[in-house]
SEBA-933103 format. One record per residue (C-alpha): residue in three letters; residue number from 1; x, y, z. Coordinates in nm, 3 decimals, always signed. Layout:
! SEBA-933103
REC   aa    i       c1       c2       c3
REC  ALA  NUM        X        Y        Z
...
This chain:
! SEBA-933103
REC   aa    i       c1       c2       c3
REC  UNK    1   -0.470   -2.426   +2.242
REC  UNK    2   -0.144   -2.231   +2.214
REC  UNK    3   +0.077   -2.540   +2.223
REC  UNK    4   +0.151   -2.559   +1.854
REC  UNK    5   +0.447   -2.517   +1.621
REC  UNK    6   +0.409   -2.319   +1.300
REC  UNK    7   +0.460   -2.490   +0.966
REC  UNK    8   +0.722   -2.237   +0.854
REC  UNK    9   +0.940   -2.320   +1.155
REC  UNK   10   +0.916   -2.695   +1.093
REC  UNK   11   +1.000   -2.666   +0.723
REC  UNK   12   +1.293   -2.430   +0.780
REC  UNK   13   +1.448   -2.668   +1.034
REC  UNK   14   +1.625   -2.989   +0.931
REC  UNK   15   +1.555   -3.158   +1.264
REC  UNK   16   +1.369   -3.491   +1.270
REC  UNK   17   +1.243   -3.739   +1.526
REC  UNK   18   +1.067   -3.498   +1.760
REC  UNK   19   +0.702   -3.456   +1.857
REC  UNK   20   +0.493   -3.152   +1.762
REC  UNK   21   +0.136   -3.031   +1.749
REC  UNK   22   +0.035   -2.840   +1.436
REC  UNK   23   -0.293   -2.666   +1.359
REC  UNK   24   -0.416   -2.530   +1.031
REC  UNK   25   -0.638   -2.583   +0.729
REC  UNK   26   -0.641   -2.867   +0.481
REC  UNK   27   -0.531   -2.768   +0.132
REC  UNK   28   -0.570   -3.120   -0.009
REC  UNK   29   -0.625   -3.480   +0.100
REC  UNK   30   -0.523   -3.766   -0.129
REC  UNK   31   -0.525   -4.144   -0.122
REC  UNK   32   -0.698   -4.135   +0.217
REC  UNK   33   -0.349   -4.098   +0.365
REC  UNK   34   -0.173   -3.769   +0.279
REC  UNK   35   -0.292   -3.430   +0.405
REC  UNK   36   -0.138   -3.104   +0.280
REC  UNK   37   -0.172   -2.870   +0.580
REC  UNK   38   -0.127   -2.492   +0.566
REC  UNK   39   -0.140   -2.256   +0.865
REC  UNK   40   -0.074   -1.922   +0.690
REC  UNK   41   +0.285   -1.885   +0.813
REC  UNK   42   +0.416   -1.979   +0.466
REC  UNK   43   +0.281   -2.076   +0.126
REC  UNK   44   +0.441   -2.418   +0.166
REC  UNK   45   +0.234   -2.701   +0.310
REC  UNK   46   +0.335   -2.961   +0.565
REC  UNK   47   +0.259   -3.316   +0.454
REC  UNK   48   +0.080   -3.516   +0.721
REC  UNK   49   +0.069   -3.894   +0.694
REC  UNK   50   -0.220   -4.068   +0.869
REC  UNK   51   -0.231   -4.435   +0.958
REC  UNK   52   -0.417   -4.684   +0.734
REC  UNK   53   -0.736   -4.797   +0.898
REC  UNK   54   -0.829   -4.453   +1.034
REC  UNK   55   -1.201   -4.426   +1.114
REC  UNK   56   -1.404   -4.381   +0.792
REC  UNK   57   -1.623   -4.114   +0.956
REC  UNK   58   -1.315   -3.905   +1.033
REC  UNK   59   -1.176   -3.950   +0.682
REC  UNK   60   -1.495   -3.805   +0.532
REC  UNK   61   -1.447   -3.489   +0.735
REC  UNK   62   -1.094   -3.430   +0.599
REC  UNK   63   -1.201   -3.195   +0.322
REC  UNK   64   -1.032   -2.893   +0.163
REC  UNK   65   -1.070   -2.594   +0.395
REC  UNK   66   -1.138   -2.792   +0.714
REC  UNK   67   -0.947   -2.681   +1.026
REC  UNK   68   -0.758   -2.958   +1.205
REC  UNK   69   -0.519   -3.020   +1.494
REC  UNK   70   -0.254   -3.290   +1.453
REC  UNK   71   -0.002   -3.427   +1.702
REC  UNK   72   +0.271   -3.665   +1.596
REC  UNK   73   +0.637   -3.710   +1.508
REC  UNK   74   +0.837   -3.516   +1.252
REC  UNK   75   +1.023   -3.767   +1.035
REC  UNK   76   +1.236   -3.755   +0.719
REC  UNK   77   +1.014   -3.777   +0.412
REC  UNK   78   +1.069   -4.051   +0.156
REC  UNK   79   +0.843   -3.883   -0.100
REC  UNK   80   +0.930   -3.605   -0.344
REC  UNK   81   +0.858   -3.239   -0.274
REC  UNK   82   +0.937   -3.219   +0.097
REC  UNK   83   +1.229   -3.296   +0.328
REC  UNK   84   +1.017   -3.374   +0.633
REC  UNK   85   +0.664   -3.481   +0.709
REC  UNK   86   +0.447   -3.535   +1.014
REC  UNK   87   +0.346   -3.889   +1.107
REC  UNK   88   +0.010   -3.836   +1.279
REC  UNK   89   -0.066   -3.996   +1.612
REC  UNK   90   -0.367   -3.785   +1.712
REC  UNK   91   -0.593   -3.594   +1.470
REC  UNK   92   -0.891   -3.377   +1.555
REC  UNK   93   -1.121   -3.185   +1.321
REC  UNK   94   -1.170   -2.840   +1.474
REC  UNK   95   -1.396   -2.704   +1.204
REC  UNK   96   -1.570   -2.884   +0.917
REC  UNK   97   -1.584   -2.740   +0.565
REC  UNK   98   -1.859   -2.853   +0.325
REC  UNK   99   -1.683   -2.927   -0.007
REC  UNK  100   -2.008   -2.868   -0.200
REC  UNK  101   -2.031   -2.509   -0.077
REC  UNK  102   -1.668   -2.404   -0.016
REC  UNK  103   -1.579   -2.163   -0.303
REC  UNK  104   -1.202   -2.234   -0.302
REC  UNK  105   -1.129   -2.571   -0.458
REC  UNK  106   -0.801   -2.699   -0.603
REC  UNK  107   -0.965   -2.820   -0.923
REC  UNK  108   -1.049   -2.468   -1.039
REC  UNK  109   -0.804   -2.179   -1.021
REC  UNK  110   -1.017   -1.874   -0.941
REC  UNK  111   -0.950   -1.543   -1.118
REC  UNK  112   -0.843   -1.232   -0.928
REC  UNK  113   -1.177   -1.073   -1.019
REC  UNK  114   -1.367   -1.365   -0.864
REC  UNK  115   -1.150   -1.353   -0.552
REC  UNK  116   -1.230   -0.983   -0.504
REC  UNK  117   -1.594   -1.087   -0.472
REC  UNK  118   -1.501   -1.322   -0.187
REC  UNK  119   -1.232   -1.103   -0.034
REC  UNK  120   -1.308   -1.249   +0.309
REC  UNK  121   -1.176   -1.587   +0.188
REC  UNK  122   -0.904   -1.487   -0.059
REC  UNK  123   -0.638   -1.471   +0.214
REC  UNK  124   -0.644   -1.853   +0.203
REC  UNK  125   -0.495   -1.865   -0.148
REC  UNK  126   -0.120   -1.873   -0.210
REC  UNK  127   -0.125   -1.547   -0.406
REC  UNK  128   -0.295   -1.347   -0.133
REC  UNK  129   -0.104   -1.523   +0.141
REC  UNK  130   +0.217   -1.398   -0.020
REC  UNK  131   +0.081   -1.047   -0.084
REC  UNK  132   -0.034   -0.987   +0.271
REC  UNK  133   +0.278   -1.130   +0.435
REC  UNK  134   +0.477   -0.888   +0.216
REC  UNK  135   +0.239   -0.605   +0.311
REC  UNK  136   +0.296   -0.686   +0.679
REC  UNK  137   +0.673   -0.680   +0.637
REC  UNK  138   +0.663   -0.349   +0.450
REC  UNK  139   +0.453   -0.195   +0.729
REC  UNK  140   +0.694   -0.326   +0.992
REC  UNK  141   +0.991   -0.190   +0.794
REC  UNK  142   +0.824   +0.154   +0.775
REC  UNK  143   +0.817   +0.179   +1.153
REC  UNK  144   +1.165   +0.035   +1.189
REC  UNK  145   +1.315   +0.285   +0.941
REC  UNK  146   +1.174   +0.589   +1.119
REC  UNK  147   +1.236   +0.452   +1.467
REC  UNK  148   +1.605   +0.397   +1.386
REC  UNK  149   +1.627   +0.764   +1.284
REC  UNK  150   +1.465   +0.903   +1.599
REC  UNK  151   +1.131   +0.999   +1.447
REC  UNK  152   +0.822   +1.025   +1.668
REC  UNK  153   +0.518   +0.826   +1.547
REC  UNK  154   +0.228   +1.073   +1.565
REC  UNK  155   -0.135   +0.960   +1.538
REC  UNK  156   -0.314   +1.230   +1.341
REC  UNK  157   -0.697   +1.247   +1.342
REC  UNK  158   -0.917   +1.044   +1.110
REC  UNK  159   -1.204   +1.290   +1.163
REC  UNK  160   -1.109   +1.645   +1.069
REC  UNK  161   -1.260   +1.981   +0.981
REC  UNK  162   -0.987   +2.075   +0.731
REC  UNK  163   -0.918   +1.978   +0.370
REC  UNK  164   -0.540   +1.948   +0.350
REC  UNK  165   -0.535   +1.913   -0.029
REC  UNK  166   -0.801   +2.174   -0.109
REC  UNK  167   -0.964   +1.939   -0.362
REC  UNK  168   -1.292   +1.904   -0.174
REC  UNK  169   -1.317   +1.528   -0.241
REC  UNK  170   -1.408   +1.433   +0.116
REC  UNK  171   -1.647   +1.200   +0.294
REC  UNK  172   -1.875   +1.388   +0.535
REC  UNK  173   -1.908   +1.266   +0.894
REC  UNK  174   -2.240   +1.346   +1.061
REC  UNK  175   -2.493   +1.224   +1.317
REC  UNK  176   -2.771   +1.449   +1.180
REC  UNK  177   -3.097   +1.296   +1.059
REC  UNK  178   -3.043   +1.290   +0.682
REC  UNK  179   -3.419   +1.286   +0.621
REC  UNK  180   -3.480   +1.604   +0.821
REC  UNK  181   -3.152   +1.785   +0.894
REC  UNK  182   -3.170   +2.112   +1.092
REC  UNK  183   -3.154   +2.423   +0.876
REC  UNK  184   -3.027   +2.777   +0.926
REC  UNK  185   -3.239   +3.080   +0.838
REC  UNK  186   -3.080   +3.082   +0.493
REC  UNK  187   -3.177   +2.719   +0.436
REC  UNK  188   -2.831   +2.566   +0.471
REC  UNK  189   -2.775   +2.261   +0.689
REC  UNK  190   -2.707   +2.381   +1.044
REC  UNK  191   -2.396   +2.189   +1.148
REC  UNK  192   -2.398   +2.361   +1.487
REC  UNK  193   -2.657   +2.097   +1.574
REC  UNK  194   -2.422   +1.818   +1.467
REC  UNK  195   -2.208   +1.604   +1.700
REC  UNK  196   -1.896   +1.819   +1.668
REC  UNK  197   -2.082   +2.148   +1.628
REC  UNK  198   -1.937   +2.201   +1.280
REC  UNK  199   -1.900   +2.025   +0.943
REC  UNK  200   -1.648   +1.742   +0.965
REC  UNK  201   -1.501   +1.491   +0.722
REC  UNK  202   -1.280   +1.184   +0.701
REC  UNK  203   -0.922   +1.297   +0.657
REC  UNK  204   -0.753   +1.316   +0.317
REC  UNK  205   -0.411   +1.362   +0.476
REC  UNK  206   -0.245   +1.389   +0.815
REC  UNK  207   +0.009   +1.638   +0.685
REC  UNK  208   -0.119   +1.963   +0.838
REC  UNK  209   -0.142   +1.808   +1.184
REC  UNK  210   +0.193   +1.638   +1.121
REC  UNK  211   +0.355   +1.977   +1.071
REC  UNK  212   +0.239   +2.078   +1.420
REC  UNK  213   +0.427   +1.778   +1.561
REC  UNK  214   +0.739   +1.852   +1.356
REC  UNK  215   +0.750   +2.204   +1.505
REC  UNK  216   +0.794   +2.047   +1.850
REC  UNK  217   +0.965   +1.709   +1.801
REC  UNK  218   +1.174   +1.791   +1.495
REC  UNK  219   +1.101   +1.471   +1.303
REC  UNK  220   +0.766   +1.290   +1.304
REC  UNK  221   +0.579   +1.050   +1.082
REC  UNK  222   +0.219   +0.942   +1.059
REC  UNK  223   +0.102   +0.613   +0.907
REC  UNK  224   -0.271   +0.566   +0.892
REC  UNK  225   -0.587   +0.546   +0.682
REC  UNK  226   -0.688   +0.834   +0.454
REC  UNK  227   -0.999   +0.882   +0.243
REC  UNK  228   -1.079   +1.037   -0.095
REC  UNK  229   -1.432   +1.066   -0.229
REC  UNK  230   -1.294   +1.062   -0.582
REC  UNK  231   -1.516   +0.875   -0.827
REC  UNK  232   -1.225   +0.696   -0.995
REC  UNK  233   -1.297   +0.336   -1.085
REC  UNK  234   -0.943   +0.248   -1.192
REC  UNK  235   -0.678   -0.009   -1.106
REC  UNK  236   -0.478   +0.264   -0.925
REC  UNK  237   -0.738   +0.434   -0.703
REC  UNK  238   -0.907   +0.350   -0.374
REC  UNK  239   -1.153   +0.549   -0.163
REC  UNK  240   -0.979   +0.427   +0.156
REC  UNK  241   -0.604   +0.377   +0.160
REC  UNK  242   -0.306   +0.408   +0.393
REC  UNK  243   -0.056   +0.692   +0.383
REC  UNK  244   +0.293   +0.729   +0.526
REC  UNK  245   +0.363   +1.098   +0.590
REC  UNK  246   +0.685   +1.216   +0.754
REC  UNK  247   +0.736   +1.583   +0.840
REC  UNK  248   +1.082   +1.716   +0.927
REC  UNK  249   +1.185   +2.048   +1.080
REC  UNK  250   +1.505   +2.208   +0.944
REC  UNK  251   +1.479   +2.010   +0.615
REC  UNK  252   +1.497   +2.161   +0.267
REC  UNK  253   +1.391   +2.001   -0.061
REC  UNK  254   +1.725   +1.822   -0.108
REC  UNK  255   +1.704   +1.670   +0.242
REC  UNK  256   +1.348   +1.563   +0.167
REC  UNK  257   +1.446   +1.386   -0.154
REC  UNK  258   +1.738   +1.211   +0.015
REC  UNK  259   +1.516   +1.082   +0.296
REC  UNK  260   +1.243   +0.962   +0.059
REC  UNK  261   +1.490   +0.771   -0.159
REC  UNK  262   +1.663   +0.615   +0.143
REC  UNK  263   +1.324   +0.521   +0.289
REC  UNK  264   +1.200   +0.343   -0.024
REC  UNK  265   +1.527   +0.153   -0.062
REC  UNK  266   +1.521   +0.051   +0.304
REC  UNK  267   +1.173   -0.102   +0.301
REC  UNK  268   +1.232   -0.279   -0.032
REC  UNK  269   +1.560   -0.414   +0.103
REC  UNK  270   +1.381   -0.539   +0.413
REC  UNK  271   +1.129   -0.751   +0.222
REC  UNK  272   +1.398   -0.883   -0.013
REC  UNK  273   +1.579   -1.007   +0.297
REC  UNK  274   +1.282   -1.134   +0.499
REC  UNK  275   +1.020   -1.238   +0.239
REC  UNK  276   +1.230   -1.401   -0.030
REC  UNK  277   +1.006   -1.706   -0.054
REC  UNK  278   +0.690   -1.498   -0.100
REC  UNK  279   +0.859   -1.269   -0.353
REC  UNK  280   +0.985   -1.567   -0.554
REC  UNK  281   +0.631   -1.703   -0.567
REC  UNK  282   +0.493   -1.363   -0.679
REC  UNK  283   +0.775   -1.329   -0.934
REC  UNK  284   +0.676   -1.662   -1.087
REC  UNK  285   +0.309   -1.559   -1.091
REC  UNK  286   +0.402   -1.232   -1.267
REC  UNK  287   +0.624   -1.411   -1.520
REC  UNK  288   +0.332   -1.638   -1.617
REC  UNK  289   +0.105   -1.334   -1.647
REC  UNK  290   +0.359   -1.152   -1.865
REC  UNK  291   +0.363   -1.443   -2.113
REC  UNK  292   -0.001   -1.367   -2.194
REC  UNK  293   +0.082   -1.010   -2.304
REC  UNK  294   +0.202   -0.895   -2.650
REC  UNK  295   +0.582   -0.881   -2.669
REC  UNK  296   +0.597   -0.499   -2.672
REC  UNK  297   +0.395   -0.476   -2.351
REC  UNK  298   +0.607   -0.716   -2.149
REC  UNK  299   +0.833   -0.588   -1.874
REC  UNK  300   +1.204   -0.600   -1.946
REC  UNK  301   +1.275   -0.715   -1.592
REC  UNK  302   +1.135   -0.982   -1.365
REC  UNK  303   +0.997   -0.880   -1.025
REC  UNK  304   +1.307   -0.965   -0.819
REC  UNK  305   +1.533   -0.808   -1.079
REC  UNK  306   +1.323   -0.489   -1.072
REC  UNK  307   +1.338   -0.467   -0.692
REC  UNK  308   +1.715   -0.521   -0.690
REC  UNK  309   +1.751   -0.256   -0.962
REC  UNK  310   +1.568   +0.005   -0.752
REC  UNK  311   +1.783   -0.088   -0.455
REC  UNK  312   +2.113   -0.059   -0.637
REC  UNK  313   +2.064   +0.251   -0.855
REC  UNK  314   +2.042   +0.620   -0.778
REC  UNK  315   +1.706   +0.777   -0.866
REC  UNK  316   +1.720   +1.018   -1.161
REC  UNK  317   +1.654   +1.377   -1.052
REC  UNK  318   +1.535   +1.654   -1.283
REC  UNK  319   +1.305   +1.956   -1.282
REC  UNK  320   +0.950   +1.967   -1.411
REC  UNK  321   +1.071   +2.208   -1.684
REC  UNK  322   +1.333   +1.957   -1.803
REC  UNK  323   +1.070   +1.683   -1.800
REC  UNK  324   +0.830   +1.892   -2.010
REC  UNK  325   +1.101   +1.943   -2.274
REC  UNK  326   +1.165   +1.567   -2.287
REC  UNK  327   +0.793   +1.490   -2.314
REC  UNK  328   +0.724   +1.758   -2.578
REC  UNK  329   +0.993   +1.611   -2.801
REC  UNK  330   +0.908   +1.246   -2.733
REC  UNK  331   +0.784   +1.011   -3.005
REC  UNK  332   +0.447   +0.940   -2.836
REC  UNK  333   +0.380   +1.314   -2.812
REC  UNK  334   +0.490   +1.396   -3.167
REC  UNK  335   +0.293   +1.103   -3.310
REC  UNK  336   -0.005   +1.198   -3.089
REC  UNK  337   -0.013   +0.863   -2.908
REC  UNK  338   -0.043   +1.024   -2.565
REC  UNK  339   -0.406   +1.059   -2.457
REC  UNK  340   -0.306   +1.397   -2.311
REC  UNK  341   -0.067   +1.578   -2.546
REC  UNK  342   +0.203   +1.796   -2.392
REC  UNK  343   +0.183   +2.127   -2.573
REC  UNK  344   +0.309   +2.384   -2.326
REC  UNK  345   +0.475   +2.444   -1.991
REC  UNK  346   +0.227   +2.427   -1.704
REC  UNK  347   +0.052   +2.104   -1.806
REC  UNK  348   -0.041   +1.870   -1.521
REC  UNK  349   +0.145   +1.546   -1.587
REC  UNK  350   -0.070   +1.236   -1.626
REC  UNK  351   +0.022   +0.878   -1.544
REC  UNK  352   +0.113   +0.807   -1.908
REC  UNK  353   +0.370   +1.090   -1.902
REC  UNK  354   +0.516   +0.981   -1.570
REC  UNK  355   +0.548   +0.621   -1.686
REC  UNK  356   +0.709   +0.727   -2.016
REC  UNK  357   +0.982   +0.914   -1.826
REC  UNK  358   +1.045   +0.619   -1.596
REC  UNK  359   +0.996   +0.318   -1.822
REC  UNK  360   +1.104   +0.442   -2.165
REC  UNK  361   +1.328   +0.745   -2.131
REC  UNK  362   +1.538   +0.700   -1.814
REC  UNK  363   +1.450   +0.336   -1.734
REC  UNK  364   +1.486   +0.401   -1.362
REC  UNK  365   +1.288   +0.574   -1.083
REC  UNK  366   +1.265   +0.949   -1.135
REC  UNK  367   +1.232   +1.241   -0.892
REC  UNK  368   +1.074   +1.549   -1.049
REC  UNK  369   +1.111   +1.885   -0.875
REC  UNK  370   +1.003   +2.248   -0.901
REC  UNK  371   +0.651   +2.215   -1.036
REC  UNK  372   +0.431   +2.509   -1.146
REC  UNK  373   +0.265   +2.664   -0.841
REC  UNK  374   -0.071   +2.662   -1.021
REC  UNK  375   -0.097   +2.280   -1.016
REC  UNK  376   +0.030   +2.225   -0.661
REC  UNK  377   -0.109   +2.269   -0.309
REC  UNK  378   -0.112   +2.598   -0.116
REC  UNK  379   +0.143   +2.497   +0.150
REC  UNK  380   +0.440   +2.440   -0.084
REC  UNK  381   +0.736   +2.678   -0.064
REC  UNK  382   +0.742   +2.930   -0.345
REC  UNK  383   +1.057   +2.965   -0.554
REC  UNK  384   +1.208   +3.304   -0.631
REC  UNK  385   +1.096   +3.282   -0.995
REC  UNK  386   +0.736   +3.342   -0.879
REC  UNK  387   +0.612   +3.057   -1.100
REC  UNK  388   +0.726   +2.733   -0.938
REC  UNK  389   +0.724   +2.571   -0.596
REC  UNK  390   +0.974   +2.346   -0.417
REC  UNK  391   +0.775   +2.029   -0.480
REC  UNK  392   +0.902   +1.682   -0.556
REC  UNK  393   +0.730   +1.370   -0.690
REC  UNK  394   +0.890   +1.027   -0.712
REC  UNK  395   +0.780   +0.826   -1.015
REC  UNK  396   +0.806   +0.447   -1.036
REC  UNK  397   +0.775   +0.196   -1.322
REC  UNK  398   +0.428   +0.047   -1.357
REC  UNK  399   +0.290   +0.289   -1.097
REC  UNK  400   +0.361   +0.648   -1.192
REC  UNK  401   +0.366   +0.879   -0.888
REC  UNK  402   +0.442   +0.688   -0.568
REC  UNK  403   +0.558   +0.982   -0.351
REC  UNK  404   +0.448   +1.345   -0.344
REC  UNK  405   +0.620   +1.597   -0.122
REC  UNK  406   +0.765   +1.944   -0.087
REC  UNK  407   +0.950   +2.192   +0.123
REC  UNK  408   +0.673   +2.375   +0.308
REC  UNK  409   +0.625   +2.751   +0.290
REC  UNK  410   +0.741   +2.880   +0.628
REC  UNK  411   +0.691   +3.250   +0.548
REC  UNK  412   +0.365   +3.361   +0.711
REC  UNK  413   +0.284   +3.645   +0.469
REC  UNK  414   +0.351   +3.436   +0.158
REC  UNK  415   +0.142   +3.149   +0.289
REC  UNK  416   -0.155   +3.373   +0.381
REC  UNK  417   -0.139   +3.545   +0.041
REC  UNK  418   -0.140   +3.207   -0.136
REC  UNK  419   -0.436   +3.087   +0.074
REC  UNK  420   -0.630   +3.401   -0.010
REC  UNK  421   -0.559   +3.353   -0.381
REC  UNK  422   -0.711   +3.006   -0.356
REC  UNK  423   -1.001   +3.128   -0.137
REC  UNK  424   -0.900   +2.906   +0.152
REC  UNK  425   -1.036   +3.008   +0.496
REC  UNK  426   -0.746   +3.153   +0.697
REC  UNK  427   -0.959   +3.179   +1.013
REC  UNK  428   -1.044   +2.808   +1.013
REC  UNK  429   -0.675   +2.724   +0.966
REC  UNK  430   -0.545   +2.973   +1.223
REC  UNK  431   -0.404   +2.679   +1.425
REC  UNK  432   -0.196   +2.580   +1.120
REC  UNK  433   -0.079   +2.938   +1.062
REC  UNK  434   +0.041   +2.952   +1.424
REC  UNK  435   +0.334   +2.732   +1.319
REC  UNK  436   +0.444   +3.027   +1.101
REC  UNK  437   +0.372   +3.288   +1.368
REC  UNK  438   +0.563   +3.127   +1.653
REC  UNK  439   +0.912   +2.998   +1.582
REC  UNK  440   +0.880   +2.922   +1.212
REC  UNK  441   +1.164   +2.733   +1.049
REC  UNK  442   +1.236   +2.568   +0.713
REC  UNK  443   +1.068   +2.229   +0.703
REC  UNK  444   +0.963   +1.963   +0.454
REC  UNK  445   +0.774   +1.638   +0.421
REC  UNK  446   +0.623   +1.388   +0.183
REC  UNK  447   +0.340   +1.140   +0.149
REC  UNK  448   +0.367   +0.786   +0.018
REC  UNK  449   +0.058   +0.586   -0.070
REC  UNK  450   +0.124   +0.255   +0.103
REC  UNK  451   -0.088   +0.047   -0.136
REC  UNK  452   +0.106   +0.179   -0.436
REC  UNK  453   +0.425   +0.069   -0.266
REC  UNK  454   +0.278   -0.278   -0.201
REC  UNK  455   +0.159   -0.286   -0.563
REC  UNK  456   +0.510   -0.223   -0.690
REC  UNK  457   +0.682   -0.469   -0.454
REC  UNK  458   +0.437   -0.755   -0.520
REC  UNK  459   +0.408   -0.701   -0.897
REC  UNK  460   +0.028   -0.700   -0.883
REC  UNK  461   -0.164   -0.505   -1.145
REC  UNK  462   -0.466   -0.385   -0.949
REC  UNK  463   -0.452   -0.184   -0.626
REC  UNK  464   -0.765   -0.364   -0.500
REC  UNK  465   -0.557   -0.679   -0.466
REC  UNK  466   -0.307   -0.534   -0.216
REC  UNK  467   -0.545   -0.405   +0.051
REC  UNK  468   -0.746   -0.655   +0.258
REC  UNK  469   -1.091   -0.506   +0.200
REC  UNK  470   -1.097   -0.258   -0.091
REC  UNK  471   -1.327   +0.043   -0.074
REC  UNK  472   -1.415   +0.170   -0.421
REC  UNK  473   -1.712   +0.348   -0.586
REC  UNK  474   -2.031   +0.146   -0.528
REC  UNK  475   -1.837   -0.112   -0.326
REC  UNK  476   -1.807   -0.132   +0.053
REC  UNK  477   -1.839   -0.501   +0.130
REC  UNK  478   -1.746   -0.665   +0.461
């Protein structure tokens, strides 16, 4: 079964007059002679020519979606659209596909909304083939970037008893009988009877555990699934998504920003080099989509141009305070076109504000620093002004925030005081506080939502289209 050559290899090679076996799925069959075969290695199909007089029963089985195995000779193609083709000598149908029931037919171009309903089959389309090959390359580049820099890949737990963000939007994990859970004397659910002997949840972040690793290995990263029980039914939110979270000992905020910018440029550069064909296809798809929009809503750059621009330009860096001044004096704010008006320092920036800074004002990626402590997490290092923390967010066109990070507060007393102010349980996080008790040092880290990165690189408009099986409110198919 393994003796086969992939279509991508055949099409990228100019060799002819050699025998191969190919296996894949029929995209189309015309004139009872020409099969367009695709095996998922590329969006391009290999044309297979079958001999006239082939058994009529076999011809009937050569339908769109059917899986076949073909052995024959690669020859120069006389037809338009391909340099080489496969002259079939042996052909076997491995799996039939009923054309009356198969939901992916060439004659109708299904919408993205329809394809989300059949997400188990959408990989077979050119659009999703390109997206998920790009996603694969980005994931590979993530590991390559950190490996080249001596980082240790740390697997942090998916099941946890802590809430790293303090937002409380977590999915509970339990084996208790939900119809009759055990109760304490006060009437609360008695989690001592549960599997882990305490209340546990799906993780919202691997950061806190990542910091433990950084205090031993110096530089670590975690790359895994995270979960938010946030009832947001938008094109930018998922209940299950993947996060890349490096943590670095002996880093300050400047080091953190430098690493994050270098990281983003590295992975984008990798896919530009290794997935050009897929990106060109997605760029064409986006260009056609843009034509349907009003002129003022169209992007000034094509997809490839936008990726090259990010690669070749320094990110703009400014403080939250500077950003607030820009936003307060902006036309959309003065004319009250923002849904959330910026009236005073301390406002939590919304996506519309972030995108204004990136897309209209600076027209390049932006790194904002030194946010108000009141709108940021407890673990961020406090500045001497007593009002702000050493946080940084990276904002991207079309996306808004793509990276959130900070220098972490290494001072034990300051961290405990901040946790007490926010009513966070210091006893339950004593293991985390030990990193400040025993050999504390300046350290920093950031988190990057992987799907938002894939969204930007592929030019797609909905985050549900860049993860294989989206998990959203009222939706957990497959």
